[in-house]
TORKOL-4160 file (C-alpha; in steps of 0.2 Angstrom, whole numbers, padded with zeros to 4 digits, m for minus):
345
<pt num="1" X="m0227" Y="0679" Z="m0225"/>
<pt num="2" X="m0230" Y="0686" Z="m0242"/>
<pt num="3" X="m0247" Y="0678" Z="m0243"/>
<pt num="4" X="m0260" Y="0669" Z="m0231"/>
<pt num="5" X="m0260" Y="0652" Z="m0226"/>
<pt num="6" X="m0279" Y="0652" Z="m0233"/>
<pt num="7" X="m0273" Y="0657" Z="m0250"/>
<pt num="8" X="m0260" Y="0644" Z="m0250"/>
<pt num="9" X="m0271" Y="0630" Z="m0245"/>
<pt num="10" X="m0281" Y="0633" Z="m0262"/>
<pt num="11" X="m0265" Y="0630" Z="m0272"/>
<pt num="12" X="m0263" Y="0614" Z="m0282"/>
<pt num="13" X="m0244" Y="0614" Z="m0286"/>
<pt num="14" X="m0228" Y="0621" Z="m0277"/>
<pt num="15" X="m0212" Y="0626" Z="m0287"/>
<pt num="16" X="m0195" Y="0629" Z="m0280"/>
<pt num="17" X="m0185" Y="0637" Z="m0296"/>
<pt num="18" X="m0167" Y="0638" Z="m0289"/>
<pt num="19" X="m0151" Y="0641" Z="m0298"/>
<pt num="20" X="m0145" Y="0624" Z="m0295"/>
<pt num="21" X="m0161" Y="0613" Z="m0295"/>
<pt num="22" X="m0179" Y="0614" Z="m0299"/>
<pt num="23" X="m0191" Y="0606" Z="m0288"/>
<pt num="24" X="m0211" Y="0604" Z="m0289"/>
<pt num="25" X="m0222" Y="0598" Z="m0275"/>
<pt num="26" X="m0240" Y="0593" Z="m0281"/>
<pt num="27" X="m0253" Y="0593" Z="m0269"/>
<pt num="28" X="m0260" Y="0575" Z="m0264"/>
<pt num="29" X="m0243" Y="0567" Z="m0273"/>
<pt num="30" X="m0229" Y="0574" Z="m0264"/>
<pt num="31" X="m0212" Y="0580" Z="m0271"/>
<pt num="32" X="m0213" Y="0575" Z="m0290"/>
<pt num="33" X="m0198" Y="0584" Z="m0298"/>
<pt num="34" X="m0180" Y="0586" Z="m0291"/>
<pt num="35" X="m0169" Y="0589" Z="m0305"/>
<pt num="36" X="m0154" Y="0601" Z="m0310"/>
<pt num="37" X="m0161" Y="0618" Z="m0317"/>
<pt num="38" X="m0152" Y="0615" Z="m0335"/>
<pt num="39" X="m0157" Y="0613" Z="m0352"/>
<pt num="40" X="m0148" Y="0608" Z="m0368"/>
<pt num="41" X="m0153" Y="0616" Z="m0384"/>
<pt num="42" X="m0148" Y="0615" Z="m0403"/>
<pt num="43" X="m0144" Y="0633" Z="m0407"/>
<pt num="44" X="m0147" Y="0629" Z="m0426"/>
<pt num="45" X="m0164" Y="0623" Z="m0424"/>
<pt num="46" X="m0170" Y="0629" Z="m0407"/>
<pt num="47" X="m0175" Y="0611" Z="m0403"/>
<pt num="48" X="m0173" Y="0607" Z="m0385"/>
<pt num="49" X="m0161" Y="0591" Z="m0383"/>
<pt num="50" X="m0162" Y="0587" Z="m0364"/>
<pt num="51" X="m0166" Y="0594" Z="m0347"/>
<pt num="52" X="m0161" Y="0590" Z="m0329"/>
<pt num="53" X="m0148" Y="0577" Z="m0325"/>
<pt num="54" X="m0144" Y="0572" Z="m0342"/>
<pt num="55" X="m0143" Y="0590" Z="m0348"/>
<pt num="56" X="m0131" Y="0594" Z="m0334"/>
<pt num="57" X="m0120" Y="0579" Z="m0339"/>
<pt num="58" X="m0117" Y="0588" Z="m0356"/>
<pt num="59" X="m0108" Y="0603" Z="m0348"/>
<pt num="60" X="m0093" Y="0606" Z="m0356"/>
<pt num="61" X="m0094" Y="0590" Z="m0367"/>
<pt num="62" X="m0106" Y="0598" Z="m0380"/>
<pt num="63" X="m0101" Y="0601" Z="m0400"/>
<pt num="64" X="m0103" Y="0619" Z="m0406"/>
<pt num="65" X="m0121" Y="0618" Z="m0411"/>
<pt num="66" X="m0127" Y="0612" Z="m0394"/>
<pt num="67" X="m0128" Y="0625" Z="m0379"/>
<pt num="68" X="m0130" Y="0620" Z="m0361"/>
<pt num="69" X="m0140" Y="0634" Z="m0352"/>
<pt num="70" X="m0147" Y="0639" Z="m0335"/>
<pt num="71" X="m0163" Y="0648" Z="m0335"/>
<pt num="72" X="m0163" Y="0653" Z="m0317"/>
<pt num="73" X="m0149" Y="0663" Z="m0310"/>
<pt num="74" X="m0148" Y="0667" Z="m0290"/>
<pt num="75" X="m0166" Y="0661" Z="m0288"/>
<pt num="76" X="m0173" Y="0673" Z="m0302"/>
<pt num="77" X="m0179" Y="0667" Z="m0319"/>
<pt num="78" X="m0169" Y="0676" Z="m0332"/>
<pt num="79" X="m0176" Y="0666" Z="m0347"/>
<pt num="80" X="m0194" Y="0665" Z="m0345"/>
<pt num="81" X="m0197" Y="0655" Z="m0361"/>
<pt num="82" X="m0184" Y="0642" Z="m0358"/>
<pt num="83" X="m0188" Y="0641" Z="m0339"/>
<pt num="84" X="m0207" Y="0636" Z="m0346"/>
<pt num="85" X="m0199" Y="0623" Z="m0358"/>
<pt num="86" X="m0188" Y="0616" Z="m0346"/>
<pt num="87" X="m0203" Y="0614" Z="m0333"/>
<pt num="88" X="m0214" Y="0606" Z="m0346"/>
<pt num="89" X="m0201" Y="0592" Z="m0350"/>
<pt num="90" X="m0197" Y="0590" Z="m0331"/>
<pt num="91" X="m0216" Y="0588" Z="m0327"/>
<pt num="92" X="m0219" Y="0575" Z="m0340"/>
<pt num="93" X="m0234" Y="0572" Z="m0351"/>
<pt num="94" X="m0244" Y="0562" Z="m0338"/>
<pt num="95" X="m0242" Y="0575" Z="m0324"/>
<pt num="96" X="m0246" Y="0589" Z="m0335"/>
<pt num="97" X="m0264" Y="0582" Z="m0340"/>
<pt num="98" X="m0267" Y="0578" Z="m0322"/>
<pt num="99" X="m0263" Y="0597" Z="m0318"/>
<pt num="100" X="m0273" Y="0603" Z="m0333"/>
<pt num="101" X="m0289" Y="0595" Z="m0326"/>
<pt num="102" X="m0288" Y="0606" Z="m0312"/>
<pt num="103" X="m0300" Y="0621" Z="m0313"/>
<pt num="104" X="m0292" Y="0637" Z="m0311"/>
<pt num="105" X="m0275" Y="0630" Z="m0307"/>
<pt num="106" X="m0266" Y="0638" Z="m0293"/>
<pt num="107" X="m0247" Y="0638" Z="m0290"/>
<pt num="108" X="m0236" Y="0644" Z="m0276"/>
<pt num="109" X="m0218" Y="0648" Z="m0279"/>
<pt num="110" X="m0202" Y="0653" Z="m0269"/>
<pt num="111" X="m0194" Y="0669" Z="m0271"/>
<pt num="112" X="m0177" Y="0676" Z="m0264"/>
<pt num="113" X="m0179" Y="0688" Z="m0250"/>
<pt num="114" X="m0181" Y="0705" Z="m0255"/>
<pt num="115" X="m0183" Y="0699" Z="m0274"/>
<pt num="116" X="m0186" Y="0716" Z="m0284"/>
<pt num="117" X="m0203" Y="0716" Z="m0295"/>
<pt num="118" X="m0195" Y="0711" Z="m0310"/>
<pt num="119" X="m0189" Y="0695" Z="m0302"/>
<pt num="120" X="m0206" Y="0692" Z="m0296"/>
<pt num="121" X="m0215" Y="0695" Z="m0311"/>
<pt num="122" X="m0203" Y="0683" Z="m0321"/>
<pt num="123" X="m0208" Y="0669" Z="m0308"/>
<pt num="124" X="m0226" Y="0673" Z="m0310"/>
<pt num="125" X="m0225" Y="0673" Z="m0329"/>
<pt num="126" X="m0215" Y="0658" Z="m0330"/>
<pt num="127" X="m0229" Y="0647" Z="m0320"/>
<pt num="128" X="m0244" Y="0656" Z="m0329"/>
<pt num="129" X="m0236" Y="0650" Z="m0346"/>
<pt num="130" X="m0238" Y="0633" Z="m0339"/>
<pt num="131" X="m0257" Y="0635" Z="m0336"/>
<pt num="132" X="m0257" Y="0642" Z="m0319"/>
<pt num="133" X="m0272" Y="0655" Z="m0317"/>
<pt num="134" X="m0265" Y="0663" Z="m0301"/>
<pt num="135" X="m0248" Y="0662" Z="m0294"/>
<pt num="136" X="m0244" Y="0665" Z="m0274"/>
<pt num="137" X="m0227" Y="0670" Z="m0270"/>
<pt num="138" X="m0219" Y="0666" Z="m0254"/>
<pt num="139" X="m0202" Y="0671" Z="m0246"/>
<pt num="140" X="m0189" Y="0657" Z="m0247"/>
<pt num="141" X="m0184" Y="0661" Z="m0229"/>
<pt num="142" X="m0201" Y="0657" Z="m0223"/>
<pt num="143" X="m0204" Y="0642" Z="m0233"/>
<pt num="144" X="m0187" Y="0635" Z="m0228"/>
<pt num="145" X="m0190" Y="0638" Z="m0210"/>
<pt num="146" X="m0207" Y="0629" Z="m0211"/>
<pt num="147" X="m0199" Y="0614" Z="m0221"/>
<pt num="148" X="m0186" Y="0611" Z="m0207"/>
<pt num="149" X="m0199" Y="0612" Z="m0194"/>
<pt num="150" X="m0193" Y="0628" Z="m0185"/>
<pt num="151" X="m0208" Y="0636" Z="m0174"/>
<pt num="152" X="m0209" Y="0651" Z="m0185"/>
<pt num="153" X="m0227" Y="0655" Z="m0178"/>
<pt num="154" X="m0220" Y="0656" Z="m0161"/>
<pt num="155" X="m0216" Y="0672" Z="m0151"/>
<pt num="156" X="m0197" Y="0667" Z="m0150"/>
<pt num="157" X="m0183" Y="0671" Z="m0162"/>
<pt num="158" X="m0177" Y="0658" Z="m0175"/>
<pt num="159" X="m0162" Y="0661" Z="m0186"/>
<pt num="160" X="m0162" Y="0652" Z="m0203"/>
<pt num="161" X="m0148" Y="0652" Z="m0215"/>
<pt num="162" X="m0153" Y="0647" Z="m0233"/>
<pt num="163" X="m0137" Y="0642" Z="m0242"/>
<pt num="164" X="m0139" Y="0642" Z="m0260"/>
<pt num="165" X="m0128" Y="0640" Z="m0276"/>
<pt num="166" X="m0128" Y="0659" Z="m0281"/>
<pt num="167" X="m0132" Y="0668" Z="m0263"/>
<pt num="168" X="m0134" Y="0665" Z="m0244"/>
<pt num="169" X="m0149" Y="0671" Z="m0235"/>
<pt num="170" X="m0149" Y="0674" Z="m0217"/>
<pt num="171" X="m0164" Y="0680" Z="m0207"/>
<pt num="172" X="m0172" Y="0681" Z="m0190"/>
<pt num="173" X="m0190" Y="0675" Z="m0189"/>
<pt num="174" X="m0203" Y="0678" Z="m0176"/>
<pt num="175" X="m0222" Y="0677" Z="m0175"/>
<pt num="176" X="m0222" Y="0672" Z="m0193"/>
<pt num="177" X="m0213" Y="0685" Z="m0200"/>
<pt num="178" X="m0195" Y="0691" Z="m0205"/>
<pt num="179" X="m0188" Y="0702" Z="m0191"/>
<pt num="180" X="m0172" Y="0705" Z="m0199"/>
<pt num="181" X="m0163" Y="0698" Z="m0215"/>
<pt num="182" X="m0148" Y="0699" Z="m0226"/>
<pt num="183" X="m0144" Y="0691" Z="m0244"/>
<pt num="184" X="m0126" Y="0689" Z="m0247"/>
<pt num="185" X="m0120" Y="0686" Z="m0265"/>
<pt num="186" X="m0110" Y="0671" Z="m0260"/>
<pt num="187" X="m0115" Y="0653" Z="m0262"/>
<pt num="188" X="m0109" Y="0636" Z="m0266"/>
<pt num="189" X="m0104" Y="0641" Z="m0284"/>
<pt num="190" X="m0092" Y="0655" Z="m0277"/>
<pt num="191" X="m0085" Y="0641" Z="m0265"/>
<pt num="192" X="m0083" Y="0630" Z="m0280"/>
<pt num="193" X="m0073" Y="0643" Z="m0290"/>
<pt num="194" X="m0061" Y="0646" Z="m0275"/>
<pt num="195" X="m0057" Y="0628" Z="m0275"/>
<pt num="196" X="m0053" Y="0628" Z="m0294"/>
<pt num="197" X="m0044" Y="0644" Z="m0293"/>
<pt num="198" X="m0033" Y="0637" Z="m0279"/>
<pt num="199" X="m0028" Y="0621" Z="m0288"/>
<pt num="200" X="m0025" Y="0631" Z="m0303"/>
<pt num="201" X="m0014" Y="0643" Z="m0296"/>
<pt num="202" X="m0004" Y="0633" Z="m0283"/>
<pt num="203" X="m0003" Y="0616" Z="m0292"/>
<pt num="204" X="m0006" Y="0621" Z="m0310"/>
<pt num="205" X="m0020" Y="0608" Z="m0310"/>
<pt num="206" X="m0036" Y="0610" Z="m0320"/>
<pt num="207" X="m0052" Y="0602" Z="m0312"/>
<pt num="208" X="m0067" Y="0599" Z="m0321"/>
<pt num="209" X="m0081" Y="0610" Z="m0314"/>
<pt num="210" X="m0093" Y="0595" Z="m0312"/>
<pt num="211" X="m0079" Y="0586" Z="m0300"/>
<pt num="212" X="m0078" Y="0601" Z="m0288"/>
<pt num="213" X="m0094" Y="0596" Z="m0277"/>
<pt num="214" X="m0089" Y="0577" Z="m0276"/>
<pt num="215" X="m0072" Y="0582" Z="m0271"/>
<pt num="216" X="m0077" Y="0594" Z="m0257"/>
<pt num="217" X="m0090" Y="0580" Z="m0250"/>
<pt num="218" X="m0075" Y="0568" Z="m0252"/>
<pt num="219" X="m0063" Y="0579" Z="m0242"/>
<pt num="220" X="m0077" Y="0583" Z="m0229"/>
<pt num="221" X="m0075" Y="0564" Z="m0223"/>
<pt num="222" X="m0057" Y="0562" Z="m0228"/>
<pt num="223" X="m0048" Y="0576" Z="m0222"/>
<pt num="224" X="m0056" Y="0593" Z="m0222"/>
<pt num="225" X="m0056" Y="0592" Z="m0203"/>
<pt num="226" X="m0042" Y="0596" Z="m0190"/>
<pt num="227" X="m0042" Y="0577" Z="m0186"/>
<pt num="228" X="m0042" Y="0572" Z="m0204"/>
<pt num="229" X="m0026" Y="0568" Z="m0216"/>
<pt num="230" X="m0014" Y="0581" Z="m0219"/>
<pt num="231" X="m0015" Y="0579" Z="m0239"/>
<pt num="232" X="m0026" Y="0571" Z="m0251"/>
<pt num="233" X="m0023" Y="0565" Z="m0269"/>
<pt num="234" X="m0032" Y="0574" Z="m0282"/>
<pt num="235" X="m0034" Y="0570" Z="m0302"/>
<pt num="236" X="m0035" Y="0583" Z="m0314"/>
<pt num="237" X="m0028" Y="0590" Z="m0330"/>
<pt num="238" X="m0011" Y="0598" Z="m0331"/>
<pt num="239" X="m0013" Y="0617" Z="m0336"/>
<pt num="240" X="0003" Y="0617" Z="m0347"/>
<pt num="241" X="0003" Y="0600" Z="m0356"/>
<pt num="242" X="m0015" Y="0596" Z="m0356"/>
<pt num="243" X="m0011" Y="0578" Z="m0350"/>
<pt num="244" X="m0020" Y="0570" Z="m0335"/>
<pt num="245" X="m0010" Y="0572" Z="m0318"/>
<pt num="246" X="m0012" Y="0568" Z="m0299"/>
<pt num="247" X="m0007" Y="0580" Z="m0285"/>
<pt num="248" X="m0005" Y="0578" Z="m0267"/>
<pt num="249" X="m0015" Y="0593" Z="m0260"/>
<pt num="250" X="m0014" Y="0599" Z="m0242"/>
<pt num="251" X="m0032" Y="0599" Z="m0235"/>
<pt num="252" X="m0027" Y="0614" Z="m0224"/>
<pt num="253" X="m0025" Y="0624" Z="m0240"/>
<pt num="254" X="m0041" Y="0619" Z="m0246"/>
<pt num="255" X="m0049" Y="0624" Z="m0230"/>
<pt num="256" X="m0041" Y="0641" Z="m0232"/>
<pt num="257" X="m0047" Y="0643" Z="m0250"/>
<pt num="258" X="m0064" Y="0639" Z="m0244"/>
<pt num="259" X="m0064" Y="0651" Z="m0229"/>
<pt num="260" X="m0060" Y="0667" Z="m0240"/>
<pt num="261" X="m0077" Y="0668" Z="m0249"/>
<pt num="262" X="m0086" Y="0664" Z="m0233"/>
<pt num="263" X="m0080" Y="0678" Z="m0224"/>
<pt num="264" X="m0094" Y="0688" Z="m0233"/>
<pt num="265" X="m0107" Y="0676" Z="m0225"/>
<pt num="266" X="m0100" Y="0679" Z="m0208"/>
<pt num="267" X="m0102" Y="0697" Z="m0211"/>
<pt num="268" X="m0120" Y="0694" Z="m0217"/>
<pt num="269" X="m0123" Y="0685" Z="m0199"/>
<pt num="270" X="m0116" Y="0700" Z="m0190"/>
<pt num="271" X="m0127" Y="0713" Z="m0198"/>
<pt num="272" X="m0141" Y="0702" Z="m0196"/>
<pt num="273" X="m0138" Y="0700" Z="m0176"/>
<pt num="274" X="m0134" Y="0719" Z="m0175"/>
<pt num="275" X="m0151" Y="0724" Z="m0182"/>
<pt num="276" X="m0160" Y="0711" Z="m0171"/>
<pt num="277" X="m0169" Y="0717" Z="m0155"/>
<pt num="278" X="m0159" Y="0711" Z="m0140"/>
<pt num="279" X="m0172" Y="0701" Z="m0133"/>
<pt num="280" X="m0172" Y="0691" Z="m0149"/>
<pt num="281" X="m0153" Y="0689" Z="m0149"/>
<pt num="282" X="m0154" Y="0681" Z="m0131"/>
<pt num="283" X="m0166" Y="0667" Z="m0139"/>
<pt num="284" X="m0154" Y="0663" Z="m0151"/>
<pt num="285" X="m0140" Y="0660" Z="m0140"/>
<pt num="286" X="m0149" Y="0645" Z="m0135"/>
<pt num="287" X="m0158" Y="0639" Z="m0151"/>
<pt num="288" X="m0143" Y="0644" Z="m0163"/>
<pt num="289" X="m0143" Y="0645" Z="m0182"/>
<pt num="290" X="m0152" Y="0632" Z="m0194"/>
<pt num="291" X="m0143" Y="0629" Z="m0209"/>
<pt num="292" X="m0154" Y="0624" Z="m0226"/>
<pt num="293" X="m0150" Y="0624" Z="m0244"/>
<pt num="294" X="m0139" Y="0612" Z="m0255"/>
<pt num="295" X="m0124" Y="0620" Z="m0249"/>
<pt num="296" X="m0127" Y="0618" Z="m0232"/>
<pt num="297" X="m0118" Y="0602" Z="m0233"/>
<pt num="298" X="m0101" Y="0611" Z="m0238"/>
<pt num="299" X="m0087" Y="0604" Z="m0228"/>
<pt num="300" X="m0082" Y="0614" Z="m0213"/>
<pt num="301" X="m0095" Y="0628" Z="m0215"/>
<pt num="302" X="m0105" Y="0623" Z="m0200"/>
<pt num="303" X="m0089" Y="0621" Z="m0189"/>
<pt num="304" X="m0083" Y="0639" Z="m0195"/>
<pt num="305" X="m0100" Y="0647" Z="m0191"/>
<pt num="306" X="m0098" Y="0639" Z="m0173"/>
<pt num="307" X="m0080" Y="0646" Z="m0171"/>
<pt num="308" X="m0085" Y="0663" Z="m0178"/>
<pt num="309" X="m0101" Y="0666" Z="m0169"/>
<pt num="310" X="m0100" Y="0655" Z="m0153"/>
<pt num="311" X="m0118" Y="0650" Z="m0156"/>
<pt num="312" X="m0125" Y="0632" Z="m0159"/>
<pt num="313" X="m0126" Y="0628" Z="m0178"/>
<pt num="314" X="m0138" Y="0615" Z="m0184"/>
<pt num="315" X="m0140" Y="0606" Z="m0202"/>
<pt num="316" X="m0157" Y="0602" Z="m0206"/>
<pt num="317" X="m0161" Y="0583" Z="m0210"/>
<pt num="318" X="m0165" Y="0586" Z="m0229"/>
<pt num="319" X="m0157" Y="0604" Z="m0231"/>
<pt num="320" X="m0158" Y="0604" Z="m0249"/>
<pt num="321" X="m0178" Y="0602" Z="m0251"/>
<pt num="322" X="m0182" Y="0611" Z="m0236"/>
<pt num="323" X="m0190" Y="0626" Z="m0245"/>
<pt num="324" X="m0201" Y="0616" Z="m0257"/>
<pt num="325" X="m0207" Y="0604" Z="m0242"/>
<pt num="326" X="m0212" Y="0620" Z="m0232"/>
<pt num="327" X="m0222" Y="0625" Z="m0247"/>
<pt num="328" X="m0229" Y="0608" Z="m0248"/>
<pt num="329" X="m0234" Y="0609" Z="m0230"/>
<pt num="330" X="m0244" Y="0625" Z="m0232"/>
<pt num="331" X="m0253" Y="0618" Z="m0247"/>
<pt num="332" X="m0258" Y="0603" Z="m0237"/>
<pt num="333" X="m0263" Y="0613" Z="m0223"/>
<pt num="334" X="m0252" Y="0605" Z="m0211"/>
<pt num="335" X="m0247" Y="0623" Z="m0204"/>
<pt num="336" X="m0259" Y="0631" Z="m0191"/>
<pt num="337" X="m0259" Y="0650" Z="m0191"/>
<pt num="338" X="m0257" Y="0659" Z="m0175"/>
<pt num="339" X="m0271" Y="0670" Z="m0172"/>
<pt num="340" X="m0270" Y="0687" Z="m0163"/>
<pt num="341" X="m0287" Y="0693" Z="m0158"/>
<pt num="342" X="m0289" Y="0711" Z="m0154"/>
<pt num="343" X="m0291" Y="0714" Z="m0135"/>
<pt num="344" X="m0308" Y="0723" Z="m0132"/>
<pt num="345" X="m0310" Y="0735" Z="m0118"/>
């Protein structure tokens, strides 16, 4: 763990700045913000037009003088000023006033595994600009494992896979620490692009980017399994004419398109298992893999992992908010540290 539990108990607010969504947990209040990490800006005046869900709905629908931006990419803040402006608006006036009353406001934030010093500094500066006097950084893998109830403090192996929008993080944990981990630059966005490219090349159909995820979830319950329908009707825009058109798409072909980018994730799991001590790998044969993150719900992903690894694969109850809930549990003192006292004699 990056910091001690005692330091985290002194924090007042926890922030998970993700590429897809921003989540804020306030001590004593719970989860207060869960919105897309998106802002819309008037490039002529620099004024902030909208943030969160409303800004995301503007994607691809704005005039030339309004630009929709994402200040976070791959769990790393790439535009500190815009991230601060977005957070201020998401928190709202009432909540900001309440936090300002805290003497020496402390904040905790998730950072991707093996985040470089510049990425860590960007996260710290973002929260310092909002009034935090001290910022504690916690590895996303640890926070997510705590949030989904894994026994991370025990001397047994637990394997977690954080499926984000821009990347997938895989780790084996034991005794509250990361034994071995890999970060794969493939996430939900790459899978979305694979579906869009498949429809474009095979059916000459353009699908709006905002329609890809609902389409995948619909296919999950309507055909993206071996027992589901052979084909599904999809609506989009014809590449040549620009007119609306419907096509029958074979669900097996969509499965194949999704499988292609996920081979990198399978390679990452293989590298983690190869680097893991044999005793811990034996534990994992029974416990399996716990999937968290918004992209954990992608259709067919859990079954593909079962088939490829032969291990049990579980999806957390609330996979999208596990990381911020884990930080919140640490802030609230719900996690008891395992104390290893040195032996005398």
